[in-house]
Every structure is written in structure tokens, then in C-alpha cells.
C-alpha positions in Angstrom: 107.2 103.0 108.9 105.4 102.8 105.8 102.9 100.0 104.9 100.6 99.3 102.2 98.3 96.3 103.0 96.0 94.9 100.2 93.0 92.7 101.0 90.0 91.2 99.3 92.0 88.9 96.9 90.5 85.3 96.5 88.8 82.9 94.2 85.8 83.8 92.1 84.1 82.2 89.2 84.5 83.9 85.8 81.8 86.7 85.4 82.1 87.3 89.0 83.3 90.5 91.0 85.8 91.1 93.8 86.7 94.4 95.5 90.4 94.9 96.6 91.5 97.4 99.2 94.8 98.7 100.0 95.2 100.7 103.2 98.2 102.8 103.8 100.0 103.8 106.9 102.9 106.2 107.2 102.6 108.3 104.3 100.7 111.5 103.5 98.1 109.4 101.7 96.3 112.4 100.1 99.2 113.5 98.2 100.1 110.3 96.6 99.0 109.0 93.3 97.7 105.6 93.6 97.6 102.4 91.5 96.9 98.8 91.2 99.3 96.7 89.1 99.2 92.8 88.7 101.5 90.0 87.7 100.4 86.9 86.2 102.5 83.6 86.4 105.2 84.1 83.8 104.7 87.5 82.9 105.8 90.9 83.7 104.0 93.1 86.2 101.5 95.5 84.4 99.5 98.6 85.2 95.7 98.1 85.9 94.6 101.4 87.0 95.8 104.5 88.4 94.0 107.4 90.4 95.8 110.8 90.9 95.8 112.7 94.1 92.9 114.8 92.3 91.2 111.6 91.5 91.7 111.5 87.8 91.8 108.1 86.7 93.2 105.8 84.0 92.9 102.3 83.1 94.7 99.5 81.1 92.6 99.0 78.0 92.2 95.2 79.1 90.0 96.4 82.2 88.3 99.3 80.9 84.4 99.0 81.6 85.1 96.3 84.0 87.1 97.7 86.8 86.8 101.0 88.7 89.4 102.5 90.9 88.7 104.9 93.8 90.1 106.4 96.8 89.0 107.3 100.3 91.5 109.8 101.8 89.8 109.8 105.0 90.4 106.1 105.3 93.8 106.0 103.7 92.4 103.5 101.5 92.3 102.9 97.6 89.9 100.4 96.0 89.7 98.4 93.0 86.3 97.2 92.1 86.5 94.5 89.5 83.3 93.2 87.7 82.9 90.7 84.8 86.2 88.9 85.9 87.7 86.7 83.4 90.4 83.8 83.8 92.9 86.0 82.2 92.5 88.6 85.2 94.1 85.8 87.5 97.2 87.5 88.9 98.8 88.7 92.1 97.4 92.4 92.5 99.7 95.1 94.1 99.1 98.5 95.4 101.4 101.1 94.5 101.7 104.8 96.0 103.8 107.4 94.0 104.8 111.0 94.8 107.1 113.3 93.2 108.2 114.4 96.6 108.7 111.2 98.4 109.9 107.6 97.7 107.4 105.1 95.9 105.8 102.4 97.9 104.4 98.9 97.1 102.2 96.7 98.8 103.0 92.8 99.4 100.2 91.7 97.0 96.9 89.7 97.1 96.1 86.7 94.8 93.1 86.8 92.7 92.2 83.6 91.0 89.2 83.6 88.2 88.3 79.9 87.9 85.1 77.7 87.6 
């Protein structure tokens, strides 16, 4: 059974930091491209950051320079370090695993709220 379990969300003040984690089980983690998406209330889900199996990264323009995606294949975990958080970063953040050879998978989401 495949599971992607996110953690690390919460309430933080503007300008603060959070680190999200997503730990996978039931997949060959190292061959998957991994991503973080987010969905704010009333909006569509959007891509935040992705990291390939070869650790190449790409970011949405809105988070470039503030967020960093990384992966630890030994721990089957992908991270999203979020700095200089803004109220508009408030959303449910989802982990995504994608492979050309296998079905994609989503986590259940973790809520990030930026408010003073």
C-alpha cells in the first residue's frame, strides 16, 4: 500500500519559516519525481516546487528565493523549507510523487496558515 504522509504544517507569523516533510512508503522512492503543490481556499491547486529523481529542482515564481525543495532517498522523504512566509502562502500543501513507469500518488495534505 502506497502512502505519502505530510507533516510540519501549522500557524506561523508573516516572515517566519516552516519546514514541511513528506515520507513515502510502498514505492521505489528514488525513481520518483517529487513535488509540493498547494491549494488555497477557493483556488485551484497549484505547483509550488518539484525535484526530479536526479535532484533537479524547479519552483513557482511566487516562491523562488524563499522556498527550497530537497529529498533524502535514504529516508524516503522530501522536504519543503519555507522562509519569509507571506499571508498569501496560506494553503493546504500536498506532496506528490510522479513516475513515468508507475501511477502517481498524492498525500493527504497539511495546512499552512500565515497570520499575525
